C-alpha positions as CSV (number, residue, x, y, z in Angstrom):
1,X,-24.2,45.6,-24.9
2,X,-26.5,48.5,-24.7
3,X,-25.6,50.8,-27.6
4,X,-28.2,53.5,-26.8
5,X,-25.5,56.1,-25.8
6,X,-24.3,56.1,-29.4
7,X,-27.7,57.5,-30.4
8,X,-26.7,60.8,-28.8
9,X,-23.4,61.3,-30.6
10,X,-22.1,61.4,-34.1
11,X,-19.7,58.5,-34.3
12,X,-16.7,59.3,-36.4
13,X,-18.4,62.6,-37.3
14,X,-21.2,60.9,-39.3
15,X,-24.6,61.9,-37.9
16,X,-26.4,59.1,-39.6
17,X,-23.9,56.3,-38.8
18,X,-25.6,53.5,-37.0
19,X,-23.5,51.6,-34.5
20,X,-23.7,47.8,-34.2
21,X,-21.9,45.0,-32.6
22,X,-20.6,41.8,-34.0
23,X,-23.0,39.7,-31.9
24,X,-25.9,41.3,-33.8
25,X,-24.5,39.8,-37.1
26,X,-23.0,36.5,-35.8
27,X,-25.0,35.6,-32.7
28,X,-22.8,32.8,-31.4
29,X,-19.4,34.5,-31.9
30,X,-17.0,34.8,-29.0
31,X,-14.1,37.1,-28.1
32,X,-11.5,34.5,-28.8
33,X,-12.6,33.9,-32.4
34,X,-12.8,37.6,-33.1
35,X,-9.4,38.4,-31.6
36,X,-7.8,35.6,-33.5
37,X,-9.2,36.8,-36.8
38,X,-8.3,40.5,-36.1
39,X,-4.7,39.6,-35.1
40,X,-4.3,37.6,-38.3
41,X,-5.7,40.4,-40.4
42,X,-3.5,43.1,-38.8
43,X,-0.4,40.9,-39.3
44,X,-1.3,40.5,-42.9
45,X,-2.0,44.2,-43.4
46,X,1.3,45.1,-41.7
47,X,3.1,42.4,-43.7
48,X,4.4,40.6,-40.7
49,X,5.0,37.0,-41.4
50,X,7.3,36.1,-38.5
51,X,6.1,32.7,-37.2
52,X,6.5,33.8,-33.5
53,X,3.4,35.9,-33.8
54,X,1.4,33.0,-35.4
55,X,2.4,30.6,-32.7
56,X,0.1,32.3,-30.2
57,X,-3.0,32.2,-32.4
């Protein structure tokens, strides 16, 4: 993804904040892996342990 437009704004109000993307850090990552990880983390943070949510991961 071209992140050039972020050079013209202050993301989150921080003028020196540099934007990046996950693929810059982990080149062979895919959306499925990222979404699975994020869902698990959100469920953990929200203290949701109901197995019906985990069945879809």
